[in-house]
PyMOL Python script that loads the backbone (N, CA, C, O; Angstrom):
from pymol import cmd

cmd.read_pdbstr("""\
ATOM      1  N   MET A   1       0.874  -1.275   0.014  1.00  0.00           N
ATOM      2  CA  MET A   1       0.027   0.022   0.036  1.00  0.00           C
ATOM      3  C   MET A   1       0.904   1.279   0.026  1.00  0.00           C
ATOM      4  O   MET A   1       1.847   1.453   0.798  1.00  0.00           O
ATOM      5  N   GLU A   2       0.524   2.099  -0.876  1.00  0.00           N
ATOM      6  CA  GLU A   2       1.334   3.424  -0.916  1.00  0.00           C
ATOM      7  C   GLU A   2       1.075   4.302   0.156  1.00  0.00           C
ATOM      8  O   GLU A   2      -0.087   4.381   0.554  1.00  0.00           O
ATOM      9  N   ASP A   3       1.972   4.987   0.703  1.00  0.00           N
ATOM     10  CA  ASP A   3       1.962   5.985   1.675  1.00  0.00           C
ATOM     11  C   ASP A   3       1.636   7.304   1.049  1.00  0.00           C
ATOM     12  O   ASP A   3       2.462   7.945   0.399  1.00  0.00           O
ATOM     13  N   ILE A   4       0.349   7.705   1.275  1.00  0.00           N
ATOM     14  CA  ILE A   4      -0.148   8.897   0.634  1.00  0.00           C
ATOM     15  C   ILE A   4       0.396  10.172   1.331  1.00  0.00           C
ATOM     16  O   ILE A   4       0.128  11.276   0.856  1.00  0.00           O
ATOM     17  N   PHE A   5       1.118  10.048   2.395  1.00  0.00           N
ATOM     18  CA  PHE A   5       1.721  11.166   3.118  1.00  0.00           C
ATOM     19  C   PHE A   5       3.144  11.391   2.765  1.00  0.00           C
ATOM     20  O   PHE A   5       3.757  12.293   3.335  1.00  0.00           O
ATOM     21  N   LEU A   6       3.751  10.611   1.828  1.00  0.00           N
ATOM     22  CA  LEU A   6       5.166  10.759   1.539  1.00  0.00           C
ATOM     23  C   LEU A   6       5.552  12.186   1.263  1.00  0.00           C
ATOM     24  O   LEU A   6       6.469  12.744   1.865  1.00  0.00           O
ATOM     25  N   GLY A   7       4.817  12.760   0.325  1.00  0.00           N
ATOM     26  CA  GLY A   7       5.142  14.120  -0.098  1.00  0.00           C
ATOM     27  C   GLY A   7       5.034  15.093   1.052  1.00  0.00           C
ATOM     28  O   GLY A   7       5.897  15.962   1.171  1.00  0.00           O
ATOM     29  N   ASN A   8       4.089  15.010   1.856  1.00  0.00           N
ATOM     30  CA  ASN A   8       3.839  15.772   3.078  1.00  0.00           C
ATOM     31  C   ASN A   8       5.018  15.602   4.020  1.00  0.00           C
ATOM     32  O   ASN A   8       5.502  16.628   4.498  1.00  0.00           O
ATOM     33  N   LYS A   9       5.503  14.494   4.322  1.00  0.00           N
ATOM     34  CA  LYS A   9       6.648  14.210   5.240  1.00  0.00           C
ATOM     35  C   LYS A   9       7.868  14.925   4.632  1.00  0.00           C
ATOM     36  O   LYS A   9       8.586  15.669   5.300  1.00  0.00           O
ATOM     37  N   ARG A  10       8.059  14.663   3.359  1.00  0.00           N
ATOM     38  CA  ARG A  10       9.327  15.314   2.660  1.00  0.00           C
ATOM     39  C   ARG A  10       9.291  16.790   2.773  1.00  0.00           C
ATOM     40  O   ARG A  10      10.307  17.379   3.140  1.00  0.00           O
ATOM     41  N   ILE A  11       8.153  17.470   2.475  1.00  0.00           N
ATOM     42  CA  ILE A  11       8.176  18.917   2.644  1.00  0.00           C
ATOM     43  C   ILE A  11       8.324  19.461   4.071  1.00  0.00           C
ATOM     44  O   ILE A  11       8.864  20.542   4.307  1.00  0.00           O
ATOM     45  N   LEU A  12       7.804  18.637   5.022  1.00  0.00           N
ATOM     46  CA  LEU A  12       7.981  18.970   6.455  1.00  0.00           C
ATOM     47  C   LEU A  12       9.469  18.858   6.861  1.00  0.00           C
ATOM     48  O   LEU A  12       9.994  19.682   7.609  1.00  0.00           O
ATOM     49  N   ILE A  13      10.107  17.824   6.346  1.00  0.00           N
ATOM     50  CA  ILE A  13      11.507  17.731   6.663  1.00  0.00           C
ATOM     51  C   ILE A  13      12.292  18.977   6.117  1.00  0.00           C
ATOM     52  O   ILE A  13      13.108  19.599   6.797  1.00  0.00           O
ATOM     53  N   LEU A  14      11.975  19.264   4.869  1.00  0.00           N
ATOM     54  CA  LEU A  14      12.756  20.435   4.353  1.00  0.00           C
ATOM     55  C   LEU A  14      12.445  21.693   5.011  1.00  0.00           C
ATOM     56  O   LEU A  14      13.356  22.487   5.245  1.00  0.00           O
ATOM     57  N   GLN A  15      11.188  21.958   5.346  1.00  0.00           N
ATOM     58  CA  GLN A  15      10.775  23.194   6.022  1.00  0.00           C
ATOM     59  C   GLN A  15      11.421  23.190   7.389  1.00  0.00           C
ATOM     60  O   GLN A  15      11.943  24.233   7.783  1.00  0.00           O
ATOM     61  N   ASN A  16      11.431  22.060   8.179  1.00  0.00           N
ATOM     62  CA  ASN A  16      11.988  22.134   9.484  1.00  0.00           C
ATOM     63  C   ASN A  16      13.525  22.356   9.480  1.00  0.00           C
ATOM     64  O   ASN A  16      14.061  22.954  10.413  1.00  0.00           O
ATOM     65  N   ILE A  17      14.202  21.893   8.471  1.00  0.00           N
ATOM     66  CA  ILE A  17      15.591  22.103   8.333  1.00  0.00           C
ATOM     67  C   ILE A  17      15.841  23.552   7.967  1.00  0.00           C
ATOM     68  O   ILE A  17      16.737  24.196   8.510  1.00  0.00           O
ATOM     69  N   GLU A  18      15.004  24.081   6.998  1.00  0.00           N
ATOM     70  CA  GLU A  18      15.241  25.489   6.578  1.00  0.00           C
ATOM     71  C   GLU A  18      15.015  26.421   7.651  1.00  0.00           C
ATOM     72  O   GLU A  18      15.693  27.447   7.680  1.00  0.00           O
ATOM     73  N   ARG A  19      14.105  26.187   8.585  1.00  0.00           N
ATOM     74  CA  ARG A  19      13.976  27.045   9.798  1.00  0.00           C
ATOM     75  C   ARG A  19      15.075  26.907  10.741  1.00  0.00           C
ATOM     76  O   ARG A  19      15.428  27.857  11.440  1.00  0.00           O
ATOM     77  N   ASN A  20      15.657  25.707  10.792  1.00  0.00           N
ATOM     78  CA  ASN A  20      16.672  25.629  11.927  1.00  0.00           C
ATOM     79  C   ASN A  20      18.136  25.628  11.325  1.00  0.00           C
ATOM     80  O   ASN A  20      19.059  25.517  12.133  1.00  0.00           O
ATOM     81  N   ILE A  21      18.381  25.721  10.205  1.00  0.00           N
ATOM     82  CA  ILE A  21      19.557  25.555   9.492  1.00  0.00           C
ATOM     83  C   ILE A  21      20.149  24.147   9.341  1.00  0.00           C
ATOM     84  O   ILE A  21      20.596  23.783   8.253  1.00  0.00           O
ATOM     85  N   THR A  22      20.157  23.342  10.435  1.00  0.00           N
ATOM     86  CA  THR A  22      20.492  22.004  10.284  1.00  0.00           C
ATOM     87  C   THR A  22      19.741  21.276  11.496  1.00  0.00           C
ATOM     88  O   THR A  22      19.552  21.832  12.578  1.00  0.00           O
ATOM     89  N   LEU A  23      19.351  20.025  11.209  1.00  0.00           N
ATOM     90  CA  LEU A  23      18.715  19.190  12.224  1.00  0.00           C
ATOM     91  C   LEU A  23      19.201  17.768  12.199  1.00  0.00           C
ATOM     92  O   LEU A  23      19.651  17.297  11.155  1.00  0.00           O
ATOM     93  N   SER A  24      19.130  17.086  13.273  1.00  0.00           N
ATOM     94  CA  SER A  24      19.432  15.695  13.330  1.00  0.00           C
ATOM     95  C   SER A  24      18.259  14.875  12.876  1.00  0.00           C
ATOM     96  O   SER A  24      17.117  15.333  12.840  1.00  0.00           O
ATOM     97  N   ASN A  25      18.564  13.695  12.545  1.00  0.00           N
ATOM     98  CA  ASN A  25      17.426  12.696  12.244  1.00  0.00           C
ATOM     99  C   ASN A  25      16.482  12.508  13.406  1.00  0.00           C
ATOM    100  O   ASN A  25      15.283  12.339  13.181  1.00  0.00           O
ATOM    101  N   GLU A  26      16.948  12.528  14.618  1.00  0.00           N
ATOM    102  CA  GLU A  26      16.093  12.342  15.830  1.00  0.00           C
ATOM    103  C   GLU A  26      15.116  13.604  16.023  1.00  0.00           C
ATOM    104  O   GLU A  26      13.941  13.515  16.380  1.00  0.00           O
ATOM    105  N   MET A  27      15.758  14.721  15.743  1.00  0.00           N
ATOM    106  CA  MET A  27      14.987  15.965  15.825  1.00  0.00           C
ATOM    107  C   MET A  27      13.924  16.064  14.852  1.00  0.00           C
ATOM    108  O   MET A  27      12.811  16.523  15.106  1.00  0.00           O
ATOM    109  N   LEU A  28      14.342  15.568  13.599  1.00  0.00           N
ATOM    110  CA  LEU A  28      13.310  15.560  12.513  1.00  0.00           C
ATOM    111  C   LEU A  28      12.204  14.561  12.782  1.00  0.00           C
ATOM    112  O   LEU A  28      11.074  14.791  12.350  1.00  0.00           O
ATOM    113  N   GLN A  29      12.478  13.433  13.492  1.00  0.00           N
ATOM    114  CA  GLN A  29      11.512  12.456  13.891  1.00  0.00           C
ATOM    115  C   GLN A  29      10.551  13.238  14.839  1.00  0.00           C
ATOM    116  O   GLN A  29       9.339  13.133  14.651  1.00  0.00           O
ATOM    117  N   ARG A  30      11.008  13.977  15.796  1.00  0.00           N
ATOM    118  CA  ARG A  30      10.176  14.685  16.631  1.00  0.00           C
ATOM    119  C   ARG A  30       9.289  15.706  16.118  1.00  0.00           C
ATOM    120  O   ARG A  30       8.147  15.871  16.546  1.00  0.00           O
ATOM    121  N   ALA A  31       9.855  16.431  15.140  1.00  0.00           N
ATOM    122  CA  ALA A  31       9.064  17.446  14.322  1.00  0.00           C
ATOM    123  C   ALA A  31       8.007  16.819  13.587  1.00  0.00           C
ATOM    124  O   ALA A  31       6.852  17.236  13.673  1.00  0.00           O
ATOM    125  N   LEU A  32       8.350  15.773  12.819  1.00  0.00           N
ATOM    126  CA  LEU A  32       7.210  14.957  12.084  1.00  0.00           C
ATOM    127  C   LEU A  32       6.166  14.481  13.082  1.00  0.00           C
ATOM    128  O   LEU A  32       4.977  14.509  12.765  1.00  0.00           O
ATOM    129  N   ARG A  33       6.549  14.058  14.243  1.00  0.00           N
ATOM    130  CA  ARG A  33       5.421  13.625  15.165  1.00  0.00           C
ATOM    131  C   ARG A  33       4.427  14.749  15.579  1.00  0.00           C
ATOM    132  O   ARG A  33       3.235  14.553  15.817  1.00  0.00           O
ATOM    133  N   ALA A  34       5.119  16.058  15.641  1.00  0.00           N
ATOM    134  CA  ALA A  34       4.283  17.159  16.104  1.00  0.00           C
ATOM    135  C   ALA A  34       3.237  17.435  15.008  1.00  0.00           C
ATOM    136  O   ALA A  34       2.200  18.031  15.301  1.00  0.00           O
ATOM    137  N   TYR A  35       3.502  16.986  13.662  1.00  0.00           N
ATOM    138  CA  TYR A  35       2.531  17.156  12.575  1.00  0.00           C
ATOM    139  C   TYR A  35       1.674  15.926  12.510  1.00  0.00           C
ATOM    140  O   TYR A  35       0.831  15.914  11.614  1.00  0.00           O
ATOM    141  N   GLY A  36       1.748  14.887  13.310  1.00  0.00           N
ATOM    142  CA  GLY A  36       0.877  13.703  13.206  1.00  0.00           C
ATOM    143  C   GLY A  36       1.536  12.564  12.494  1.00  0.00           C
ATOM    144  O   GLY A  36       0.833  11.598  12.197  1.00  0.00           O
ATOM    145  N   HIS A  37       2.764  12.568  12.198  1.00  0.00           N
ATOM    146  CA  HIS A  37       3.468  11.480  11.490  1.00  0.00           C
ATOM    147  C   HIS A  37       4.358  10.772  12.494  1.00  0.00           C
ATOM    148  O   HIS A  37       5.431  11.305  12.776  1.00  0.00           O
ATOM    149  N   SER A  38       4.029   9.665  13.040  1.00  0.00           N
ATOM    150  CA  SER A  38       4.746   8.825  13.862  1.00  0.00           C
ATOM    151  C   SER A  38       5.569   7.849  13.016  1.00  0.00           C
ATOM    152  O   SER A  38       5.062   6.820  12.570  1.00  0.00           O
ATOM    153  N   ILE A  39       6.803   8.174  12.810  1.00  0.00           N
ATOM    154  CA  ILE A  39       7.701   7.372  11.945  1.00  0.00           C
ATOM    155  C   ILE A  39       8.938   7.064  12.785  1.00  0.00           C
ATOM    156  O   ILE A  39       9.227   7.743  13.771  1.00  0.00           O
ATOM    157  N   SER A  40       9.671   6.007  12.364  1.00  0.00           N
ATOM    158  CA  SER A  40      10.918   5.661  12.987  1.00  0.00           C
ATOM    159  C   SER A  40      12.117   6.406  12.492  1.00  0.00           C
ATOM    160  O   SER A  40      12.052   6.999  11.415  1.00  0.00           O
ATOM    161  N   VAL A  41      13.157   6.410  13.179  1.00  0.00           N
ATOM    162  CA  VAL A  41      14.392   7.166  12.762  1.00  0.00           C
ATOM    163  C   VAL A  41      14.911   6.558  11.452  1.00  0.00           C
ATOM    164  O   VAL A  41      15.476   7.264  10.617  1.00  0.00           O
ATOM    165  N   GLU A  42      14.718   5.258  11.282  1.00  0.00           N
ATOM    166  CA  GLU A  42      15.088   4.590  10.017  1.00  0.00           C
ATOM    167  C   GLU A  42      14.343   5.204   8.822  1.00  0.00           C
ATOM    168  O   GLU A  42      14.908   5.464   7.760  1.00  0.00           O
ATOM    169  N   GLU A  43      13.023   5.422   9.062  1.00  0.00           N
ATOM    170  CA  GLU A  43      12.231   5.900   7.987  1.00  0.00           C
ATOM    171  C   GLU A  43      12.605   7.452   7.662  1.00  0.00           C
ATOM    172  O   GLU A  43      12.586   7.918   6.523  1.00  0.00           O
ATOM    173  N   VAL A  44      12.915   8.113   8.725  1.00  0.00           N
ATOM    174  CA  VAL A  44      13.461   9.517   8.558  1.00  0.00           C
ATOM    175  C   VAL A  44      14.808   9.468   7.750  1.00  0.00           C
ATOM    176  O   VAL A  44      15.069  10.312   6.892  1.00  0.00           O
ATOM    177  N   ASN A  45      15.645   8.433   8.072  1.00  0.00           N
ATOM    178  CA  ASN A  45      16.944   8.336   7.282  1.00  0.00           C
ATOM    179  C   ASN A  45      16.608   7.972   5.870  1.00  0.00           C
ATOM    180  O   ASN A  45      17.292   8.490   4.987  1.00  0.00           O
ATOM    181  N   ARG A  46      15.640   7.146   5.537  1.00  0.00           N
ATOM    182  CA  ARG A  46      15.302   6.772   4.132  1.00  0.00           C
ATOM    183  C   ARG A  46      14.791   8.116   3.388  1.00  0.00           C
ATOM    184  O   ARG A  46      15.141   8.335   2.229  1.00  0.00           O
ATOM    185  N   HIS A  47      14.059   8.895   4.004  1.00  0.00           N
ATOM    186  CA  HIS A  47      13.560  10.178   3.437  1.00  0.00           C
ATOM    187  C   HIS A  47      14.807  11.152   3.131  1.00  0.00           C
ATOM    188  O   HIS A  47      14.879  11.812   2.095  1.00  0.00           O
ATOM    189  N   LEU A  48      15.792  11.170   4.159  1.00  0.00           N
ATOM    190  CA  LEU A  48      16.928  12.040   4.011  1.00  0.00           C
ATOM    191  C   LEU A  48      17.758  11.524   2.827  1.00  0.00           C
ATOM    192  O   LEU A  48      18.285  12.338   2.068  1.00  0.00           O
ATOM    193  N   ILE A  49      17.894  10.205   2.642  1.00  0.00           N
ATOM    194  CA  ILE A  49      18.685   9.707   1.511  1.00  0.00           C
ATOM    195  C   ILE A  49      18.008   9.994   0.209  1.00  0.00           C
ATOM    196  O   ILE A  49      18.682  10.326  -0.766  1.00  0.00           O
ATOM    197  N   TRP A  50      16.680   9.879   0.145  1.00  0.00           N
ATOM    198  CA  TRP A  50      15.836  10.240  -1.057  1.00  0.00           C
ATOM    199  C   TRP A  50      16.111  11.719  -1.390  1.00  0.00           C
ATOM    200  O   TRP A  50      16.490  12.037  -2.517  1.00  0.00           O
ATOM    201  N   LEU A  51      15.922  12.616  -0.417  1.00  0.00           N
ATOM    202  CA  LEU A  51      16.166  14.026  -0.623  1.00  0.00           C
ATOM    203  C   LEU A  51      17.438  14.356  -1.050  1.00  0.00           C
ATOM    204  O   LEU A  51      17.589  15.275  -1.855  1.00  0.00           O
ATOM    205  N   LYS A  52      18.506  13.635  -0.553  1.00  0.00           N
ATOM    206  CA  LYS A  52      19.947  13.976  -0.864  1.00  0.00           C
ATOM    207  C   LYS A  52      20.200  13.450  -2.308  1.00  0.00           C
ATOM    208  O   LYS A  52      20.959  14.077  -3.046  1.00  0.00           O
ATOM    209  N   GLU A  53      19.619  12.383  -2.701  1.00  0.00           N
ATOM    210  CA  GLU A  53      19.775  11.916  -4.075  1.00  0.00           C
ATOM    211  C   GLU A  53      19.219  12.889  -5.089  1.00  0.00           C
ATOM    212  O   GLU A  53      19.643  12.859  -6.244  1.00  0.00           O
ATOM    213  N   ARG A  54      18.282  13.758  -4.712  1.00  0.00           N
ATOM    214  CA  ARG A  54      17.705  14.794  -5.584  1.00  0.00           C
ATOM    215  C   ARG A  54      18.495  16.129  -5.401  1.00  0.00           C
ATOM    216  O   ARG A  54      18.079  17.147  -5.955  1.00  0.00           O
ATOM    217  N   GLY A  55      19.516  16.144  -4.711  1.00  0.00           N
ATOM    218  CA  GLY A  55      20.229  17.320  -4.497  1.00  0.00           C
ATOM    219  C   GLY A  55      19.633  18.438  -3.699  1.00  0.00           C
ATOM    220  O   GLY A  55      19.913  19.620  -3.895  1.00  0.00           O
ATOM    221  N   LEU A  56      18.755  17.983  -2.741  1.00  0.00           N
ATOM    222  CA  LEU A  56      18.055  18.978  -1.858  1.00  0.00           C
ATOM    223  C   LEU A  56      18.688  19.196  -0.586  1.00  0.00           C
ATOM    224  O   LEU A  56      18.443  20.226   0.042  1.00  0.00           O
ATOM    225  N   LEU A  57      19.542  18.255  -0.113  1.00  0.00           N
ATOM    226  CA  LEU A  57      20.145  18.384   1.221  1.00  0.00           C
ATOM    227  C   LEU A  57      21.485  17.700   1.250  1.00  0.00           C
ATOM    228  O   LEU A  57      21.784  16.925   0.340  1.00  0.00           O
ATOM    229  N   LYS A  58      22.316  17.947   2.259  1.00  0.00           N
ATOM    230  CA  LYS A  58      23.578  17.205   2.448  1.00  0.00           C
ATOM    231  C   LYS A  58      23.317  16.477   3.853  1.00  0.00           C
ATOM    232  O   LYS A  58      22.555  16.950   4.695  1.00  0.00           O
ATOM    233  N   ILE A  59      24.002  15.318   4.016  1.00  0.00           N
ATOM    234  CA  ILE A  59      23.908  14.559   5.230  1.00  0.00           C
ATOM    235  C   ILE A  59      25.328  14.435   5.800  1.00  0.00           C
ATOM    236  O   ILE A  59      26.314  14.140   5.126  1.00  0.00           O
ATOM    237  N   ASP A  60      25.323  14.686   7.075  1.00  0.00           N
ATOM    238  CA  ASP A  60      26.591  14.559   7.815  1.00  0.00           C
ATOM    239  C   ASP A  60      26.399  13.431   8.847  1.00  0.00           C
ATOM    240  O   ASP A  60      25.702  13.647   9.838  1.00  0.00           O
ATOM    241  N   GLU A  61      26.995  12.224   8.653  1.00  0.00           N
ATOM    242  CA  GLU A  61      26.843  11.168   9.559  1.00  0.00           C
ATOM    243  C   GLU A  61      27.822  11.298  10.777  1.00  0.00           C
ATOM    244  O   GLU A  61      29.005  10.971  10.685  1.00  0.00           O
ATOM    245  N   LEU A  62      27.270  11.783  11.896  1.00  0.00           N
ATOM    246  CA  LEU A  62      28.046  11.900  13.218  1.00  0.00           C
ATOM    247  C   LEU A  62      28.488  10.644  13.784  1.00  0.00           C
ATOM    248  O   LEU A  62      29.596  10.511  14.302  1.00  0.00           O
ATOM    249  N   SER A  63      27.605   9.700  13.686  1.00  0.00           N
ATOM    250  CA  SER A  63      27.836   8.351  14.149  1.00  0.00           C
ATOM    251  C   SER A  63      26.941   7.445  13.324  1.00  0.00           C
ATOM    252  O   SER A  63      26.279   7.921  12.401  1.00  0.00           O
ATOM    253  N   ALA A  64      26.899   6.138  13.628  1.00  0.00           N
ATOM    254  CA  ALA A  64      26.143   5.284  12.820  1.00  0.00           C
ATOM    255  C   ALA A  64      24.547   5.551  13.014  1.00  0.00           C
ATOM    256  O   ALA A  64      23.717   5.240  12.160  1.00  0.00           O
ATOM    257  N   SER A  65      24.269   6.107  14.126  1.00  0.00           N
ATOM    258  CA  SER A  65      22.859   6.245  14.386  1.00  0.00           C
ATOM    259  C   SER A  65      22.371   7.815  14.335  1.00  0.00           C
ATOM    260  O   SER A  65      21.190   8.133  14.198  1.00  0.00           O
ATOM    261  N   VAL A  66      23.353   8.660  14.452  1.00  0.00           N
ATOM    262  CA  VAL A  66      23.019  10.195  14.465  1.00  0.00           C
ATOM    263  C   VAL A  66      23.508  10.823  13.126  1.00  0.00           C
ATOM    264  O   VAL A  66      24.710  10.838  12.858  1.00  0.00           O
ATOM    265  N   TRP A  67      22.621  11.312  12.331  1.00  0.00           N
ATOM    266  CA  TRP A  67      22.818  12.117  11.182  1.00  0.00           C
ATOM    267  C   TRP A  67      22.345  13.520  11.406  1.00  0.00           C
ATOM    268  O   TRP A  67      21.422  13.758  12.185  1.00  0.00           O
ATOM    269  N   THR A  68      23.028  14.540  10.667  1.00  0.00           N
ATOM    270  CA  THR A  68      22.443  15.769  10.556  1.00  0.00           C
ATOM    271  C   THR A  68      22.362  16.142   9.140  1.00  0.00           C
ATOM    272  O   THR A  68      23.188  15.761   8.310  1.00  0.00           O
ATOM    273  N   ALA A  69      21.271  16.957   8.850  1.00  0.00           N
ATOM    274  CA  ALA A  69      20.960  17.360   7.554  1.00  0.00           C
ATOM    275  C   ALA A  69      20.924  18.926   7.317  1.00  0.00           C
ATOM    276  O   ALA A  69      20.351  19.652   8.128  1.00  0.00           O
ATOM    277  N   LYS A  70      21.494  19.388   6.288  1.00  0.00           N
ATOM    278  CA  LYS A  70      21.478  20.794   5.939  1.00  0.00           C
ATOM    279  C   LYS A  70      21.056  20.929   4.451  1.00  0.00           C
ATOM    280  O   LYS A  70      21.505  20.149   3.612  1.00  0.00           O
ATOM    281  N   LEU A  71      20.200  21.915   4.130  1.00  0.00           N
ATOM    282  CA  LEU A  71      19.689  22.143   2.856  1.00  0.00           C
ATOM    283  C   LEU A  71      20.792  22.740   1.881  1.00  0.00           C
ATOM    284  O   LEU A  71      21.677  23.537   2.190  1.00  0.00           O
ATOM    285  N   THR A  72      20.558  22.211   0.711  1.00  0.00           N
ATOM    286  CA  THR A  72      21.257  22.958  -0.401  1.00  0.00           C
ATOM    287  C   THR A  72      20.421  24.174  -0.875  1.00  0.00           C
ATOM    288  O   THR A  72      19.318  24.397  -0.376  1.00  0.00           O
ATOM    289  N   ARG A  73      20.913  24.896  -1.765  1.00  0.00           N
ATOM    290  CA  ARG A  73      20.154  26.097  -2.343  1.00  0.00           C
ATOM    291  C   ARG A  73      18.886  25.561  -2.925  1.00  0.00           C
ATOM    292  O   ARG A  73      17.794  26.062  -2.658  1.00  0.00           O
ATOM    293  N   HIS A  74      19.037  24.531  -3.728  1.00  0.00           N
ATOM    294  CA  HIS A  74      17.810  24.014  -4.414  1.00  0.00           C
ATOM    295  C   HIS A  74      16.744  23.523  -3.314  1.00  0.00           C
ATOM    296  O   HIS A  74      15.534  23.693  -3.460  1.00  0.00           O
ATOM    297  N   GLY A  75      17.321  22.898  -2.205  1.00  0.00           N
ATOM    298  CA  GLY A  75      16.446  22.473  -1.079  1.00  0.00           C
ATOM    299  C   GLY A  75      15.676  23.648  -0.452  1.00  0.00           C
ATOM    300  O   GLY A  75      14.493  23.548  -0.125  1.00  0.00           O
ATOM    301  N   LYS A  76      16.397  24.752  -0.302  1.00  0.00           N
ATOM    302  CA  LYS A  76      15.837  25.975   0.230  1.00  0.00           C
ATOM    303  C   LYS A  76      14.740  26.483  -0.554  1.00  0.00           C
ATOM    304  O   LYS A  76      13.725  26.938  -0.026  1.00  0.00           O
ATOM    305  N   GLU A  77      14.925  26.414  -1.883  1.00  0.00           N
ATOM    306  CA  GLU A  77      13.952  26.962  -2.896  1.00  0.00           C
ATOM    307  C   GLU A  77      12.662  25.997  -2.856  1.00  0.00           C
ATOM    308  O   GLU A  77      11.525  26.446  -2.994  1.00  0.00           O
ATOM    309  N   VAL A  78      12.896  24.849  -2.686  1.00  0.00           N
ATOM    310  CA  VAL A  78      11.705  23.787  -2.655  1.00  0.00           C
ATOM    311  C   VAL A  78      11.057  24.020  -1.357  1.00  0.00           C
ATOM    312  O   VAL A  78       9.826  24.053  -1.358  1.00  0.00           O
ATOM    313  N   ALA A  79      11.709  24.194  -0.211  1.00  0.00           N
ATOM    314  CA  ALA A  79      11.091  24.339   1.129  1.00  0.00           C
ATOM    315  C   ALA A  79      10.257  25.630   1.152  1.00  0.00           C
ATOM    316  O   ALA A  79       9.226  25.679   1.823  1.00  0.00           O
ATOM    317  N   LYS A  80      10.682  26.660   0.440  1.00  0.00           N
ATOM    318  CA  LYS A  80       9.903  27.868   0.441  1.00  0.00           C
ATOM    319  C   LYS A  80       8.852  28.062  -0.631  1.00  0.00           C
ATOM    320  O   LYS A  80       8.125  29.053  -0.701  1.00  0.00           O
ATOM    321  N   GLY A  81       8.833  26.944  -1.529  1.00  0.00           N
ATOM    322  CA  GLY A  81       7.679  26.922  -2.501  1.00  0.00           C
ATOM    323  C   GLY A  81       8.148  27.718  -3.834  1.00  0.00           C
ATOM    324  O   GLY A  81       7.339  27.984  -4.723  1.00  0.00           O
ATOM    325  N   ILE A  82       9.349  28.034  -3.896  1.00  0.00           N
ATOM    326  CA  ILE A  82       9.855  28.811  -5.098  1.00  0.00           C
ATOM    327  C   ILE A  82       9.926  27.885  -6.267  1.00  0.00           C
ATOM    328  O   ILE A  82       9.592  28.203  -7.408  1.00  0.00           O
ATOM    329  N   VAL A  83      10.361  26.771  -5.923  1.00  0.00           N
ATOM    330  CA  VAL A  83      10.562  25.693  -6.949  1.00  0.00           C
ATOM    331  C   VAL A  83       9.756  24.374  -6.556  1.00  0.00           C
ATOM    332  O   VAL A  83       9.683  23.978  -5.392  1.00  0.00           O
ATOM    333  N   ARG A  84       9.218  23.796  -7.531  1.00  0.00           N
ATOM    334  CA  ARG A  84       8.404  22.419  -7.258  1.00  0.00           C
ATOM    335  C   ARG A  84       9.304  21.296  -7.502  1.00  0.00           C
ATOM    336  O   ARG A  84      10.228  21.413  -8.307  1.00  0.00           O
ATOM    337  N   GLU A  85       9.090  20.207  -6.852  1.00  0.00           N
ATOM    338  CA  GLU A  85       9.793  18.941  -7.105  1.00  0.00           C
ATOM    339  C   GLU A  85       8.795  17.880  -6.955  1.00  0.00           C
ATOM    340  O   GLU A  85       7.967  17.849  -6.045  1.00  0.00           O
ATOM    341  N   SER A  86       8.919  16.935  -7.973  1.00  0.00           N
ATOM    342  CA  SER A  86       8.088  15.727  -7.919  1.00  0.00           C
ATOM    343  C   SER A  86       8.191  14.936  -6.662  1.00  0.00           C
ATOM    344  O   SER A  86       9.291  14.778  -6.133  1.00  0.00           O
ATOM    345  N   GLY A  87       7.126  14.441  -6.165  1.00  0.00           N
ATOM    346  CA  GLY A  87       7.266  13.635  -4.948  1.00  0.00           C
ATOM    347  C   GLY A  87       7.369  14.358  -3.625  1.00  0.00           C
ATOM    348  O   GLY A  87       7.624  13.766  -2.576  1.00  0.00           O
ATOM    349  N   ILE A  88       7.149  15.733  -3.715  1.00  0.00           N
ATOM    350  CA  ILE A  88       7.152  16.645  -2.512  1.00  0.00           C
ATOM    351  C   ILE A  88       5.919  17.552  -2.630  1.00  0.00           C
ATOM    352  O   ILE A  88       5.694  18.213  -3.644  1.00  0.00           O
ATOM    353  N   ASP A  89       5.158  17.552  -1.575  1.00  0.00           N
ATOM    354  CA  ASP A  89       4.089  18.501  -1.490  1.00  0.00           C
ATOM    355  C   ASP A  89       4.413  19.867  -1.541  1.00  0.00           C
ATOM    356  O   ASP A  89       5.577  20.241  -1.401  1.00  0.00           O
ATOM    357  N   ASP A  90       3.377  20.728  -1.751  1.00  0.00           N
ATOM    358  CA  ASP A  90       3.563  22.190  -1.616  1.00  0.00           C
ATOM    359  C   ASP A  90       3.963  22.440  -0.146  1.00  0.00           C
ATOM    360  O   ASP A  90       3.705  21.616   0.731  1.00  0.00           O
ATOM    361  N   PRO A  91       4.589  23.579   0.090  1.00  0.00           N
ATOM    362  CA  PRO A  91       4.915  23.944   1.480  1.00  0.00           C
ATOM    363  C   PRO A  91       3.691  24.060   2.437  1.00  0.00           C
ATOM    364  O   PRO A  91       2.629  24.550   2.052  1.00  0.00           O
ATOM    365  N   VAL A  92       3.864  23.637   3.577  1.00  0.00           N
ATOM    366  CA  VAL A  92       2.852  23.695   4.656  1.00  0.00           C
ATOM    367  C   VAL A  92       2.810  24.956   5.342  1.00  0.00           C
ATOM    368  O   VAL A  92       3.845  25.422   5.819  1.00  0.00           O
ATOM    369  N   GLU A  93       1.661  25.576   5.439  1.00  0.00           N
ATOM    370  CA  GLU A  93       1.617  26.981   6.074  1.00  0.00           C
ATOM    371  C   GLU A  93       1.674  26.792   7.640  1.00  0.00           C
ATOM    372  O   GLU A  93       1.216  25.785   8.180  1.00  0.00           O
ATOM    373  N   ASP A  94       2.225  27.753   8.283  1.00  0.00           N
ATOM    374  CA  ASP A  94       2.398  27.659   9.724  1.00  0.00           C
ATOM    375  C   ASP A  94       1.024  28.111  10.339  1.00  0.00           C
ATOM    376  O   ASP A  94       0.872  28.133  11.560  1.00  0.00           O
TER     377      ASP A  94
END
""", "prot")
cmd.dss("prot")
cmd.show_as("cartoon", "prot")
cmd.util.cbc("prot")
cmd.orient("prot")
């Protein structure tokens, strides 16, 4: 079964990183939970890898379990809604 919330999770990840400059995978998990998405850190990591493969962010592996992510210029443009990317919802209003 397809996860109909994939695009929403991805834009929320981008927007939360954009607001905070850099965030760890664990902090992103907490941020997603605040929006009603209860997902594992492993799933957060899969989203981060997917976003990295599209040139939207960079990942720094601090340890095997702790990653931090920072947006690229293109990632900032997507987070702000300036540019659209397939597989990512429109930005979420605060």
